[in-house]
C-alpha positions as CSV (number, residue, x, y, z in Angstrom):
1,X,-50.4,199.3,98.4
2,X,-52.6,196.4,97.3
3,X,-51.0,194.2,94.7
4,X,-52.2,191.3,92.6
5,X,-50.5,188.4,90.8
6,X,-50.4,190.3,87.5
7,X,-48.8,193.4,89.0
8,X,-46.2,191.4,90.9
9,X,-45.4,189.4,87.7
10,X,-45.1,192.6,85.7
11,X,-42.7,194.1,88.2
12,X,-40.7,190.9,88.3
13,X,-40.4,190.6,84.5
14,X,-39.6,194.3,84.3
15,X,-36.8,193.9,86.7
16,X,-35.5,190.9,84.8
17,X,-35.6,193.0,81.7
18,X,-33.3,195.5,83.3
19,X,-35.8,198.1,84.8
20,X,-34.5,199.0,88.3
21,X,-37.7,200.9,89.1
22,X,-39.8,197.7,88.5
23,X,-37.4,195.7,90.7
24,X,-37.5,198.2,93.5
25,X,-41.3,198.4,93.3
26,X,-41.5,194.6,93.5
27,X,-39.3,194.4,96.6
28,X,-41.4,197.2,98.3
29,X,-44.6,195.4,97.5
30,X,-43.4,192.1,98.8
31,X,-42.6,193.4,102.3
32,X,-46.2,193.5,103.6
33,X,-47.1,190.2,101.9
34,X,-44.1,188.5,103.5
35,X,-44.7,190.2,106.9
36,X,-48.3,188.9,106.9
37,X,-47.1,185.4,105.8
38,X,-44.6,185.1,108.5
39,X,-46.7,186.8,111.2
40,X,-49.5,184.2,110.7
41,X,-46.9,181.4,111.2
42,X,-44.6,182.9,113.8
43,X,-46.4,185.7,115.5
44,X,-44.7,188.9,116.3
45,X,-41.0,189.1,117.0
46,X,-37.6,190.1,115.7
47,X,-37.3,186.8,113.8
48,X,-40.2,188.0,111.6
49,X,-38.3,190.9,110.2
50,X,-35.2,188.8,109.8
51,X,-37.1,186.3,107.7
52,X,-38.7,189.0,105.6
53,X,-35.2,190.5,104.8
54,X,-33.7,187.0,104.1
55,X,-36.5,186.3,101.7
56,X,-36.1,189.6,99.9
57,X,-32.4,189.0,99.5
58,X,-33.2,185.5,98.2
59,X,-35.7,186.9,95.7
60,X,-33.1,189.4,94.5
61,X,-30.2,186.9,94.3
62,X,-32.3,184.1,92.7
63,X,-34.4,186.2,90.4
64,X,-32.8,184.6,87.3
65,X,-34.4,181.3,88.3
66,X,-37.9,182.7,87.9
67,X,-39.8,181.1,85.1
68,X,-41.9,183.8,83.4
69,X,-44.6,181.2,82.4
70,X,-45.4,180.3,86.0
71,X,-47.2,182.3,88.7
72,X,-44.9,184.6,90.5
73,X,-46.5,184.0,93.9
74,X,-45.8,180.3,93.7
75,X,-42.2,181.0,93.1
76,X,-42.1,183.6,95.9
77,X,-43.7,181.4,98.5
78,X,-41.6,178.4,97.6
79,X,-38.6,180.6,98.6
80,X,-40.4,181.7,101.7
81,X,-41.1,178.0,102.5
82,X,-37.4,177.2,102.4
83,X,-36.6,180.2,104.5
84,X,-39.2,179.0,107.0
85,X,-37.6,175.5,107.0
86,X,-34.1,177.0,107.5
87,X,-35.5,179.1,110.4
88,X,-37.0,176.0,112.1
89,X,-33.8,174.1,111.7
90,X,-31.9,176.9,113.3
91,X,-34.3,177.6,116.2
92,X,-36.3,174.4,116.8
93,X,-33.9,171.5,116.4
94,X,-36.4,169.0,117.8
95,X,-39.4,169.9,115.7
96,X,-40.5,167.1,113.5
97,X,-41.1,167.7,109.8
98,X,-44.6,166.2,110.1
99,X,-45.6,169.0,112.6
100,X,-44.6,171.6,110.0
101,X,-46.3,170.0,107.0
102,X,-49.5,172.0,107.1
103,X,-47.7,175.2,107.8
104,X,-45.1,174.7,105.0
105,X,-47.1,173.3,102.1
106,X,-46.7,175.2,98.9
107,X,-50.4,174.9,98.1
108,X,-51.3,176.7,101.3
109,X,-48.8,179.5,100.5
110,X,-50.4,180.0,97.1
111,X,-53.9,179.8,98.4
112,X,-53.1,182.2,101.2
113,X,-51.5,184.6,98.7
114,X,-54.5,184.4,96.3
115,X,-56.9,184.9,99.2
116,X,-54.9,188.0,100.3
117,X,-55.1,189.4,96.8
118,X,-58.9,188.8,96.7
119,X,-59.3,190.6,100.0
120,X,-57.2,193.5,98.7
121,X,-59.5,193.8,95.6
122,X,-62.6,193.8,97.9
123,X,-61.0,196.5,100.1
124,X,-60.2,198.6,97.1
125,X,-64.0,199.2,96.7
126,X,-64.2,200.7,100.2
127,X,-63.5,204.3,101.2
128,X,-59.7,204.6,101.9
129,X,-60.3,205.3,105.6
130,X,-62.3,202.1,106.1
131,X,-60.0,200.0,103.9
132,X,-57.0,201.3,105.8
133,X,-58.5,200.5,109.2
134,X,-59.4,197.0,108.2
135,X,-56.0,196.4,106.7
136,X,-54.2,197.6,109.8
137,X,-56.4,195.8,112.4
138,X,-57.5,192.6,110.6
139,X,-54.7,191.9,108.1
140,X,-51.6,193.5,109.6
141,X,-52.5,192.5,113.1
142,X,-52.3,195.9,114.8
143,X,-54.3,196.7,117.8
144,X,-56.9,199.4,117.7
145,X,-54.6,201.8,119.5
146,X,-51.7,201.1,117.1
147,X,-53.9,201.5,114.1
148,X,-55.2,204.8,115.4
149,X,-51.7,206.0,116.0
150,X,-50.5,205.0,112.5
151,X,-53.5,206.7,110.8
152,X,-53.4,209.7,113.1
153,X,-57.1,209.3,114.1
154,X,-58.9,208.4,117.3
155,X,-59.4,204.8,118.5
156,X,-63.2,205.1,118.2
157,X,-62.8,206.4,114.6
158,X,-60.8,203.2,113.8
159,X,-63.5,201.0,115.5
160,X,-66.3,202.7,113.5
161,X,-64.4,202.5,110.2
162,X,-63.7,198.8,110.7
163,X,-67.3,198.1,111.6
164,X,-68.7,200.1,108.7
165,X,-66.2,198.6,106.3
166,X,-66.9,195.1,107.3
167,X,-70.6,195.7,107.0
168,X,-70.2,197.1,103.5
169,X,-68.0,194.1,102.5
170,X,-70.5,191.7,103.8
171,X,-73.3,193.3,101.8
172,X,-71.1,193.3,98.7
173,X,-70.3,189.6,99.1
174,X,-74.0,188.8,99.6
175,X,-74.7,190.7,96.4
176,X,-76.7,193.5,98.2
177,X,-76.4,197.1,96.9
178,X,-74.9,199.7,99.1
């Protein structure tokens, strides 16, 4: 489910105001964002899911520290940044902090999150089949075979959907009518 800063902030503030449904919706929406965030930095592996869960727990336990006047994603990704640093401390004792600077900068987290939300808005304008195929293969990192299995369609159908969707997105970005 595509989300944007305003929706995430609304769920967060709703949860802070005592609405358990808003808090649950927020946590569900954060899972794919955090998975993509950690997958880009760590690749696949069991540690990815561990970090996602640790971050969700931290969001839950530290929710009172969220400043409603600030962007939610900046707060979220600063938590993710600290979880990433803790992970590197536990698993890569000899990594230098300088080597992690580009990966761990808060600005890159916020920029990546904003870019992801922009992409989601573009994908919302596509037919669901094309948008789903692009999300699974290009954003979630699934192979064609995995994406086909998840969607319950053939591999060639996934390839065609991705191709047509990307072509339509390119035309939209260039300002062409389709």
